[in-house]
DRENVEX-983678 format. One line per field, with one value per residue (C-alpha): residue number from 1; residue in three letters; x, y, z. Coordinates in steps of 0.25 Angstrom, whole numbers, plus 5000, padded with zeros to 4 digits. Layout:
N
num c(NUM, ...)
residuo c(Ala, ...)
xx c(X, ...)
yy c(Y, ...)
zz c(Z, ...)
//
This chain:
134
num c(1, 2, 3, 4, 5, 6, 7, 8, 9, 10, 11, 12, 13, 14, 15, 16, 17, 18, 19, 20, 21, 22, 23, 24, 25, 26, 27, 28, 29, 30, 31, 32, 33, 34, 35, 36, 37, 38, 39, 40, 41, 42, 43, 44, 45, 46, 47, 48, 49, 50, 51, 52, 53, 54, 55, 56, 57, 58, 59, 60, 61, 62, 63, 64, 65, 66, 67, 68, 69, 70, 71, 72, 73, 74, 75, 76, 77, 78, 79, 80, 81, 82, 83, 84, 85, 86, 87, 88, 89, 90, 91, 92, 93, 94, 95, 96, 97, 98, 99, 100, 101, 102, 103, 104, 105, 106, 107, 108, 109, 110, 111, 112, 113, 114, 115, 116, 117, 118, 119, 120, 121, 122, 123, 124, 125, 126, 127, 128, 129, 130, 131, 132, 133, 134)
residuo c(Met, Lys, Arg, Phe, Leu, Thr, Ile, Val, Ser, Val, Ala, Leu, Cys, Leu, Ala, Leu, Gly, Ala, Ala, Ser, Thr, Gln, Ala, Ala, Lys, Pro, Asn, Lys, Gly, Asp, Lys, Ala, Ala, Lys, Arg, Asn, Ala, Asp, Ala, Val, Thr, Gly, Lys, Val, Gln, Lys, Val, Asp, Gly, Asn, Thr, Leu, Thr, Val, Leu, Ala, Gly, Arg, Gly, Lys, Lys, Ala, Ala, Glu, Val, Thr, Val, Thr, Thr, Asp, Ala, Glu, Thr, Lys, Val, Lys, Val, Asn, Gly, Gln, Asp, Gly, Thr, Leu, Ala, Gln, Ile, Lys, Pro, Gly, Met, His, Val, Val, Ala, Thr, Pro, Asn, Thr, Gly, Thr, Ala, Lys, Thr, Ile, Arg, Ala, Asn, Asp, Ala, Lys, Glu, Gly, Ala, Gly, Lys, Gly, Lys, Gly, Lys, Asn, Lys, Asn, Ala, Gly, Pro, Thr, Pro, Asp, Lys, Ser, Asp, Ala, Lys)
xx c(4851, 4856, 4858, 4866, 4875, 4877, 4881, 4891, 4897, 4899, 4905, 4914, 4919, 4921, 4929, 4938, 4940, 4945, 4954, 4960, 4963, 4969, 4978, 4983, 4988, 5002, 5002, 5007, 5016, 5022, 5035, 5041, 5032, 5038, 5052, 5061, 5061, 5073, 5082, 5091, 5087, 5094, 5105, 5120, 5128, 5141, 5147, 5158, 5165, 5153, 5143, 5133, 5128, 5114, 5105, 5091, 5078, 5074, 5074, 5075, 5073, 5086, 5097, 5111, 5111, 5124, 5122, 5132, 5136, 5145, 5150, 5136, 5129, 5123, 5124, 5117, 5120, 5110, 5105, 5118, 5126, 5136, 5145, 5144, 5156, 5146, 5136, 5138, 5133, 5120, 5115, 5101, 5103, 5094, 5101, 5095, 5093, 5093, 5100, 5113, 5122, 5115, 5112, 5109, 5111, 5105, 5110, 5106, 5110, 5102, 5092, 5091, 5078, 5073, 5060, 5056, 5045, 5038, 5034, 5043, 5051, 5065, 5070, 5061, 5071, 5067, 5053, 5052, 5047, 5033, 5039, 5047, 5035, 5030)
yy c(4952, 4964, 4972, 4961, 4960, 4976, 4975, 4963, 4971, 4984, 4976, 4969, 4982, 4988, 4976, 4976, 4991, 4990, 4978, 4985, 4998, 4989, 4982, 4996, 5000, 4996, 4988, 4998, 4987, 4984, 4991, 4985, 4993, 5006, 5003, 4998, 4983, 4983, 4991, 4989, 4999, 5001, 5006, 5005, 4996, 4997, 5001, 4992, 4994, 4992, 4987, 4992, 4984, 4989, 4986, 4984, 4982, 4985, 4978, 4963, 4963, 4972, 4965, 4969, 4970, 4972, 4981, 4980, 4991, 4994, 5005, 5007, 5009, 5023, 5028, 5040, 5045, 5055, 5058, 5061, 5052, 5045, 5033, 5020, 5026, 5037, 5027, 5026, 5016, 5021, 5027, 5022, 5016, 5011, 5002, 4996, 4986, 4977, 4965, 4965, 4978, 4991, 5001, 5012, 5016, 5027, 5031, 5041, 5045, 5039, 5049, 5051, 5046, 5041, 5033, 5039, 5050, 5049, 5062, 5070, 5081, 5078, 5091, 5101, 5105, 5108, 5112, 5127, 5131, 5137, 5149, 5152, 5154, 5168)
zz c(4942, 4934, 4947, 4953, 4940, 4941, 4956, 4953, 4941, 4950, 4961, 4951, 4945, 4959, 4963, 4951, 4952, 4966, 4963, 4951, 4960, 4971, 4961, 4955, 4969, 4973, 4987, 4998, 5003, 4990, 4991, 4979, 4971, 4977, 4974, 4963, 4963, 4954, 4963, 4976, 4986, 4999, 5008, 5004, 5013, 5006, 4993, 4988, 4974, 4964, 4974, 4984, 4996, 4998, 5010, 5003, 5010, 5024, 5037, 5037, 5022, 5019, 5012, 5007, 4991, 4983, 4971, 4960, 4951, 4939, 4931, 4924, 4937, 4939, 4953, 4959, 4973, 4979, 4965, 4959, 4949, 4958, 4960, 4968, 4977, 4982, 4987, 5002, 5013, 5018, 5005, 4999, 4985, 4974, 4964, 4952, 4947, 4959, 4952, 4945, 4943, 4947, 4936, 4945, 4960, 4967, 4981, 4991, 5004, 5016, 5021, 5036, 5041, 5027, 5028, 5041, 5043, 5029, 5024, 5032, 5025, 5029, 5022, 5029, 5040, 5054, 5057, 5061, 5074, 5075, 5082, 5069, 5061, 5059)
//
């Protein structure tokens, strides 16, 4: 009986340990955990006065979202302090918060080939010929 209780308690400890380890890991498919849920992220469609129209989401789930700004909204364009007028269609933006008037907007130029070829160094330049090596 003592042996049985020891085996059951060891099995229980292993099961609880495995469950707690699994609970601590974020789900790989949980993209919301990877991005800011309080922000509007997407591609600028148009800038009109103090509003931006942003295409947020991807594929069939993409939707146009209107982002309203005011004099208090802080704007950064390509990492530098900027104005709403400097934001152009096609730029990638992150506006927070996702409801009401935006407090901050970060805009960056769209990068060619963004999202394709993970791990490739796009700034490495052309690959030298082997005949050039000495």
